[in-house]
KOLKELO-432020 format. One line per field, with one value per residue (C-alpha): residue number from 1; x, y, z. Coordinates in steps of 0.5 Angstrom, whole numbers. Layout:
# residues N
numar	NUM,... $
xx	X,... $
yy	Y,... $
zz	Z,... $
//
This chain:
# residues 762
numar	1,2,3,4,5,6,7,8,9,10,11,12,13,14,15,16,17,18,19,20,21,22,23,24,25,26,27,28,29,30,31,32,33,34,35,36,37,38,39,40,41,42,43,44,45,46,47,48,49,50,51,52,53,54,55,56,57,58,59,60,61,62,63,64,65,66,67,68,69,70,71,72,73,74,75,76,77,78,79,80,81,82,83,84,85,86,87,88,89,90,91,92,93,94,95,96,97,98,99,100,101,102,103,104,105,106,107,108,109,110,111,112,113,114,115,116,117,118,119,120,121,122,123,124,125,126,127,128,129,130,131,132,133,134,135,136,137,138,139,140,141,142,143,144,145,146,147,148,149,150,151,152,153,154,155,156,157,158,159,160,161,162,163,164,165,166,167,168,169,170,171,172,173,174,175,176,177,178,179,180,181,182,183,184,185,186,187,188,189,190,191,192,193,194,195,196,197,198,199,200,201,202,203,204,205,206,207,208,209,210,211,212,213,214,215,216,217,218,219,220,221,222,223,224,225,226,227,228,229,230,231,232,233,234,235,236,237,238,239,240,241,242,243,244,245,246,247,248,249,250,251,252,253,254,255,256,257,258,259,260,261,262,263,264,265,266,267,268,269,270,271,272,273,274,275,276,277,278,279,280,281,282,283,284,285,286,287,288,289,290,291,292,293,294,295,296,297,298,299,300,301,302,303,304,305,306,307,308,309,310,311,312,313,314,315,316,317,318,319,320,321,322,323,324,325,326,327,328,329,330,331,332,333,334,335,336,337,338,339,340,341,342,343,344,345,346,347,348,349,350,351,352,353,354,355,356,357,358,359,360,361,362,363,364,365,366,367,368,369,370,371,372,373,374,375,376,377,378,379,380,381,382,383,384,385,386,387,388,389,390,391,392,393,394,395,396,397,398,399,400,401,402,403,404,405,406,407,408,409,410,411,412,413,414,415,416,417,418,419,420,421,422,423,424,425,426,427,428,429,430,431,432,433,434,435,436,437,438,439,440,441,442,443,444,445,446,447,448,449,450,451,452,453,454,455,456,457,458,459,460,461,462,463,464,465,466,467,468,469,470,471,472,473,474,475,476,477,478,479,480,481,482,483,484,485,486,487,488,489,490,491,492,493,494,495,496,497,498,499,500,501,502,503,504,505,506,507,508,509,510,511,512,513,514,515,516,517,518,519,520,521,522,523,524,525,526,527,528,529,530,531,532,533,534,535,536,537,538,539,540,541,542,543,544,545,546,547,548,549,550,551,552,553,554,555,556,557,558,559,560,561,562,563,564,565,566,567,568,569,570,571,572,573,574,575,576,577,578,579,580,581,582,583,584,585,586,587,588,589,590,591,592,593,594,595,596,597,598,599,600,601,602,603,604,605,606,607,608,609,610,611,612,613,614,615,616,617,618,619,620,621,622,623,624,625,626,627,628,629,630,631,632,633,634,635,636,637,638,639,640,641,642,643,644,645,646,647,648,649,650,651,652,653,654,655,656,657,658,659,660,661,662,663,664,665,666,667,668,669,670,671,672,673,674,675,676,677,678,679,680,681,682,683,684,685,686,687,688,689,690,691,692,693,694,695,696,697,698,699,700,701,702,703,704,705,706,707,708,709,710,711,712,713,714,715,716,717,718,719,720,721,722,723,724,725,726,727,728,729,730,731,732,733,734,735,736,737,738,739,740,741,742,743,744,745,746,747,748,749,750,751,752,753,754,755,756,757,758,759,760,761,762 $
xx	-148,-142,-140,-144,-143,-149,-152,-146,-141,-137,-135,-130,-129,-123,-127,-134,-137,-136,-138,-145,-145,-144,-149,-154,-153,-152,-159,-163,-163,-166,-161,-160,-155,-152,-146,-138,-134,-130,-136,-134,-134,-141,-144,-149,-154,-158,-159,-157,-156,-150,-146,-153,-156,-159,-153,-154,-148,-144,-142,-137,-130,-123,-120,-114,-109,-111,-103,-97,-91,-85,-79,-79,-79,-72,-69,-75,-71,-67,-60,-61,-57,-53,-58,-54,-57,-65,-63,-62,-67,-72,-79,-88,-94,-97,-104,-104,-108,-114,-115,-116,-123,-124,-120,-123,-131,-128,-126,-132,-136,-133,-133,-141,-140,-136,-133,-129,-130,-125,-128,-122,-119,-118,-110,-103,-105,-112,-110,-104,-111,-113,-109,-108,-114,-115,-109,-114,-119,-116,-113,-120,-122,-117,-122,-125,-127,-123,-126,-123,-129,-126,-128,-129,-133,-140,-145,-150,-146,-140,-142,-147,-142,-136,-140,-141,-134,-131,-123,-117,-113,-107,-101,-96,-100,-99,-92,-90,-94,-89,-83,-84,-87,-81,-75,-79,-78,-72,-68,-73,-70,-64,-62,-67,-63,-57,-59,-63,-58,-51,-54,-57,-51,-47,-52,-55,-58,-61,-64,-64,-71,-71,-73,-69,-72,-70,-74,-72,-78,-78,-70,-70,-77,-73,-67,-72,-73,-66,-64,-68,-66,-58,-60,-63,-57,-52,-56,-53,-56,-54,-56,-59,-62,-66,-70,-78,-81,-89,-94,-100,-107,-111,-113,-109,-102,-98,-92,-87,-82,-76,-75,-67,-70,-64,-58,-52,-48,-50,-45,-47,-54,-54,-50,-56,-61,-57,-57,-65,-65,-61,-67,-73,-79,-81,-85,-89,-86,-92,-99,-102,-109,-109,-114,-111,-114,-114,-114,-119,-116,-114,-118,-116,-111,-109,-104,-106,-112,-106,-103,-109,-112,-106,-105,-112,-116,-111,-112,-106,-105,-106,-114,-115,-114,-118,-123,-123,-124,-129,-132,-131,-133,-140,-142,-140,-133,-130,-124,-119,-112,-110,-105,-110,-112,-116,-123,-123,-128,-133,-135,-141,-141,-147,-151,-145,-145,-153,-154,-149,-156,-159,-155,-157,-150,-147,-152,-154,-147,-147,-153,-150,-145,-150,-152,-144,-144,-142,-144,-139,-133,-126,-119,-115,-108,-103,-103,-107,-106,-110,-115,-118,-121,-120,-123,-130,-137,-142,-148,-149,-150,-152,-151,-144,-140,-135,-129,-132,-137,-130,-127,-133,-135,-127,-128,-134,-132,-126,-130,-135,-128,-125,-131,-134,-129,-123,-123,-123,-119,-117,-109,-107,-99,-96,-88,-85,-77,-73,-67,-67,-67,-74,-81,-86,-94,-99,-108,-112,-120,-124,-129,-132,-130,-134,-130,-128,-134,-135,-127,-126,-119,-116,-116,-115,-116,-117,-112,-114,-109,-111,-111,-104,-104,-96,-92,-94,-89,-92,-87,-87,-89,-82,-76,-74,-67,-68,-65,-66,-64,-65,-68,-66,-71,-77,-78,-81,-90,-93,-95,-88,-86,-91,-89,-82,-84,-88,-83,-77,-81,-80,-86,-93,-100,-102,-96,-94,-98,-96,-88,-89,-93,-88,-82,-86,-88,-81,-79,-73,-77,-83,-88,-88,-93,-94,-94,-87,-82,-76,-72,-70,-64,-64,-66,-60,-54,-58,-58,-51,-46,-50,-48,-41,-40,-41,-47,-52,-59,-63,-63,-68,-64,-64,-71,-74,-70,-73,-80,-79,-78,-83,-88,-84,-86,-93,-93,-89,-84,-79,-79,-80,-75,-70,-72,-73,-65,-62,-64,-63,-56,-55,-57,-54,-47,-50,-51,-45,-41,-45,-43,-37,-37,-41,-37,-39,-45,-43,-39,-44,-50,-45,-45,-53,-54,-48,-41,-41,-40,-34,-36,-32,-29,-33,-40,-37,-36,-44,-45,-41,-47,-42,-43,-44,-39,-44,-51,-50,-51,-56,-61,-60,-58,-52,-45,-41,-34,-35,-29,-31,-31,-25,-19,-18,-20,-25,-30,-34,-43,-50,-53,-59,-55,-58,-63,-57,-50,-46,-40,-32,-27,-20,-14,-9,-5,-10,-8,-14,-19,-24,-28,-26,-29,-28,-31,-30,-33,-32,-36,-43,-49,-47,-44,-38,-34,-26,-23,-16,-12,-6,-2,3,10,13,6,6,11,17,14,8,7,4,-2,-6,-13,-17,-23,-26,-32,-28,-25,-17,-14,-8,-12,-17,-8,-7,-13,-14,-22,-28,-30,-38,-43,-51,-50,-43,-42,-40,-32,-31,-24,-23,-22,-15,-14,-14,-9,-11,-11,-12,-20,-18,-10,-10,-5,-3,-1,-4,-13,-18,-18,-10,-9,-5,-8,-13 $
yy	115,110,113,111,116,115,123,127,131,137,142,148,154,159,165,165,170,164,158,163,165,159,155,161,159,151,151,156,160,155,153,153,156,154,157,153,153,160,166,169,162,159,152,152,146,144,138,137,133,130,123,122,121,127,129,133,138,141,148,151,154,156,164,163,159,153,152,156,153,154,151,146,150,151,155,160,164,170,167,160,158,161,164,159,152,157,153,147,146,142,145,143,146,148,150,158,159,164,158,152,154,153,147,144,144,142,136,136,136,131,125,124,126,120,125,131,137,143,150,154,159,156,158,156,158,156,149,149,151,145,140,143,141,135,133,135,133,126,126,124,121,116,114,120,121,128,132,139,145,149,155,162,166,164,166,159,157,156,153,148,147,145,141,137,137,135,132,130,136,138,136,139,145,145,143,149,153,149,150,157,158,153,158,164,162,160,165,170,168,167,173,178,175,176,183,185,183,186,192,194,193,196,203,203,210,208,201,200,197,197,190,189,184,181,178,174,178,185,186,186,190,194,195,196,203,204,204,209,214,212,213,219,222,220,223,230,234,235,242,239,245,244,247,248,252,255,257,261,260,264,262,256,255,249,247,243,238,237,229,230,231,234,236,235,240,248,249,244,246,253,251,248,254,259,256,254,262,264,260,260,259,252,246,242,234,230,230,224,222,215,212,211,207,208,201,198,195,189,184,185,181,182,185,191,191,194,199,202,202,205,211,212,211,212,206,202,195,192,196,194,186,187,190,186,181,182,185,177,173,177,174,182,179,174,170,177,173,171,171,170,177,172,170,164,162,158,163,168,174,176,175,178,184,185,185,191,194,196,201,208,210,206,201,206,202,196,196,199,192,188,190,192,186,180,182,183,182,182,184,178,179,173,171,165,160,155,157,163,167,176,180,181,182,177,181,188,194,199,199,199,206,209,205,199,203,206,199,196,201,200,193,193,200,196,190,194,197,191,187,194,197,201,208,211,216,219,221,227,229,233,233,240,241,248,248,240,239,236,238,234,236,232,232,228,228,222,219,213,214,207,203,211,213,208,208,215,213,213,220,221,229,232,236,240,243,245,243,244,241,238,242,249,252,257,263,260,264,263,258,258,256,252,250,244,241,232,230,224,219,220,216,210,209,204,201,202,198,194,193,191,186,183,184,181,174,178,175,174,177,175,178,184,189,185,186,193,194,190,194,201,199,197,205,202,207,212,216,223,228,225,218,216,211,215,210,212,212,205,202,205,203,196,195,199,194,187,190,192,183,182,178,182,180,186,185,180,174,170,171,170,164,161,163,161,153,154,155,147,145,147,144,136,138,139,135,139,137,138,145,145,144,146,153,152,151,157,161,158,160,166,168,165,170,175,174,174,180,184,190,192,193,197,202,202,204,209,215,214,212,215,212,204,203,201,193,190,183,180,182,181,174,174,177,171,165,159,153,147,141,135,133,132,125,127,132,132,140,142,143,150,152,157,162,164,171,170,168,165,158,154,149,145,147,144,149,146,149,149,145,141,142,136,140,138,143,143,144,152,148,149,156,156,152,152,147,145,143,138,131,124,119,114,117,119,121,124,129,130,136,136,141,145,146,149,148,151,150,144,141,136,129,133,128,131,138,144,146,140,137,132,129,130,124,119,115,119,115,121,126,124,123,128,133,128,128,123,120,125,119,119,119,121,127,133,133,140,141,139,144,144,139,142,139,134,136,132,134,134,138,141,137,135,129,126,125,125,115,116,123,122,126,122 $
zz	181,182,188,196,201,205,204,207,204,206,203,205,202,202,206,208,204,198,202,203,196,193,198,196,189,190,195,191,197,202,206,214,217,224,227,227,233,229,228,222,218,219,217,211,210,203,199,193,187,186,183,180,187,193,199,205,204,209,207,212,210,212,213,209,210,216,218,217,216,223,225,231,238,239,233,234,240,236,240,240,234,228,223,217,222,219,212,215,222,222,220,220,220,225,227,229,235,231,226,232,233,225,225,229,226,219,225,228,220,217,222,219,212,207,202,202,196,196,194,195,190,184,183,187,195,194,191,197,202,200,202,209,209,206,211,218,215,213,220,222,216,213,208,206,199,196,190,188,184,180,178,175,178,184,179,179,172,174,180,178,171,177,181,174,173,180,179,183,188,183,189,184,184,192,192,189,194,199,196,197,203,205,202,204,212,211,207,211,218,217,213,218,224,222,220,225,231,228,226,233,236,230,231,236,236,230,228,237,236,228,225,218,215,208,203,197,194,198,197,189,189,194,188,183,187,189,182,179,185,183,176,177,182,177,171,166,163,156,152,145,139,134,128,129,124,124,118,121,116,117,125,125,128,125,127,122,127,125,121,124,132,135,135,141,137,137,131,127,129,128,120,118,121,118,111,112,113,107,103,107,103,103,99,101,99,100,103,105,108,112,116,124,130,137,139,145,151,152,156,164,167,174,173,168,174,178,174,171,178,181,174,173,180,184,189,190,187,196,195,189,190,197,193,187,192,196,189,187,193,193,185,181,178,175,179,179,180,173,167,162,156,152,152,151,145,151,155,152,152,149,156,160,156,156,163,164,159,165,167,166,165,160,157,151,151,152,148,141,142,143,136,133,126,130,137,143,140,143,142,144,148,148,156,158,165,162,169,169,164,163,170,167,171,172,174,174,181,181,189,190,194,194,193,191,187,182,182,178,174,172,170,167,163,160,159,155,151,149,146,142,137,136,135,128,124,118,120,116,114,111,109,107,105,106,103,103,110,111,116,118,121,121,124,126,125,129,124,130,138,139,146,147,149,154,157,160,162,155,151,143,141,134,131,126,120,114,107,103,96,94,90,93,96,102,106,114,119,123,123,130,133,140,145,150,156,156,163,168,169,174,180,180,180,183,176,174,180,179,172,173,177,172,168,171,175,181,185,182,181,187,191,187,192,198,197,194,201,206,204,206,213,213,212,205,202,201,197,194,192,187,189,187,191,194,198,205,208,211,205,201,206,205,197,196,203,199,191,195,197,190,191,188,193,191,184,180,177,184,185,177,177,183,180,174,178,182,176,173,179,178,172,175,171,176,182,189,193,189,187,195,195,190,192,199,198,193,198,203,200,199,207,209,204,207,213,212,209,214,215,207,210,216,212,206,213,215,211,211,219,222,225,226,233,236,238,244,242,247,245,236,239,241,233,230,231,232,227,230,230,232,235,242,245,250,247,239,239,236,240,238,240,245,249,257,258,262,260,253,255,250,251,246,248,247,245,249,256,261,261,257,260,256,255,253,257,253,257,257,253,247,244,239,236,231,227,220,214,213,216,220,217,222,228,230,229,223,221,228,224,224,230,228,233,235,241,246,245,250,252,245,245,240,234,234,229,235,229,225,224,229,231,238,236,240,234,235,241,240,241,247,251,249,251,257,255,256,250,250,248,250,258,259,264,261,261,265,269,276,280,283,289,295,300,305,313,319,322,329,329,321,320,313,311,316,317,324,323,324,327,333,338,337 $
//
């Protein structure tokens, strides 16, 4: 009873189903349900013994992320700023409209509680959602005590163990998600705005209303599809030649394969074939018989579940994970997002297998596993995320229907297979010699099917071979020289694509399916009749365009480095801000270069989308967002260089126009003005960029150069006089050129030179 909290504890799960399941276990089915402010997120109340005392628990839930990261209002409109500014623009966490009722529920309920326990999923996203809940609750109650429940399945043992081992939430894991969210927002928004606005004008007929999105995981995923397609296009088939030997023994036809496999030289193969035909007697050089095993599968992790469901069940990764999440929250399986394929020693497998003995379909096999020597004996992998065990069933069910039933059955069968025994067989290999050329054939006798009896997703077929004796000779039925052609690689399946993403560190096991879904929904790729990925014209052009710039954004290197850094942040081995700034600067550099070389994008897309539209110079300038020169002293937004549509008059304008009318106009003696990369060390607010000027000949004192770099922040007195500028400061009016003065005329006689007061006719 170290903690004393007046008897009320607020518990928050990630979804309503999870809250309901956890509440049912903790209350032994006696929880009282009431409505929250969100009709989708109920409140469950019950008594529980926690921290050595009886408390009243209020269990509720969020629906995923409670807060979203977004730019401040002035940067949200697409034409509000140069997209490059989005790499440094201010961002904030806000509660989306559809989450506000959930937020209000938390704010109301936490007022009566002294302790908050986070029950969100135990992965990176879950930890981050937990900290969002903590921030909302602590804003109402500063002295709130906060704990984290760690669990991998919604079962009585797991939930009770979590209650007994409450711990602190892990800020490092949440920080990794914050870094990823901010980078995804900045990178995605800047590139998406740039390429959408540009390409819609360059290819108005093809892309008039098309959103052309960019994501640092999305593009490498697309890159894998394009790379495989281009490899197939570039493939040149080669003819090869081989020799095969056939031998008929009673009813068996035995084929011996050539130890050289194949040759690409026709003449060389023909010579060897003719030598064999001159003395076509086969001598058995060896007969070996040895045990052969077909290994049972490794324990199931997320990536394997996605790949196997796609291959064996024909259910795509996104749908598979949606089903698995539902099975988990309903308590049928363990947490489905795991990188672990090793069962921990402290996880009792016997009871899990015993539950499945009830099944009329695989129950007999489960009983066999219980009775095998040593009991359940898992084949162990080598990966562990130190957080969750491999995916396994947590209770028996025979009521699940459709794809839910199929995914559940697959998980059960996979689990039973991996804790049973390898299939055993005896392989016989016969080697023969014909004119010093070696050939081989093999047979297989299956002795014990073992795991194959419960795992129909694997095949292992017996192959009969007659009895041969070493040293014996025989006349082959036929010796043939056959030819064939090398075949190109196939288009990628979803399972192939997930394997490549995992190998190259693109995304995580939790996000693979989402990135694949994005490139499909954006029409960057399509699916063939046999569910293989084929790049679309837009997808091909985008990848080729960026690759031609020299920045291989469709290659995995940039994102893979980020994913590796995020892992280090989550482990507390790298600083959040250091990683964030490093990757912002890296992608910002790539962005600036991409804008500079944007015509390469137009050229790459032209073969697919038709000729690039000629764009007028004024429209071209609209597409090229100006870079900021300085902050506006009136409203704090950026001031940028602009040019009047009529004529060449340049001026410095606030991006807050029309609300803010601050501006600095340059006289027509200025032929050219552009932003320089150098920054004034004196003028504030920092940074004030220097400007590069080119003046009309004869407009400056003869000692001054016609081209120079100067500061208009107020520190350069000579430049102020040359340009007739007022020093732009807070409260100053816009330095707009004065209208030409009209000649003064009299209001009575309308003659110039005098006024109504001094008029002789008055």
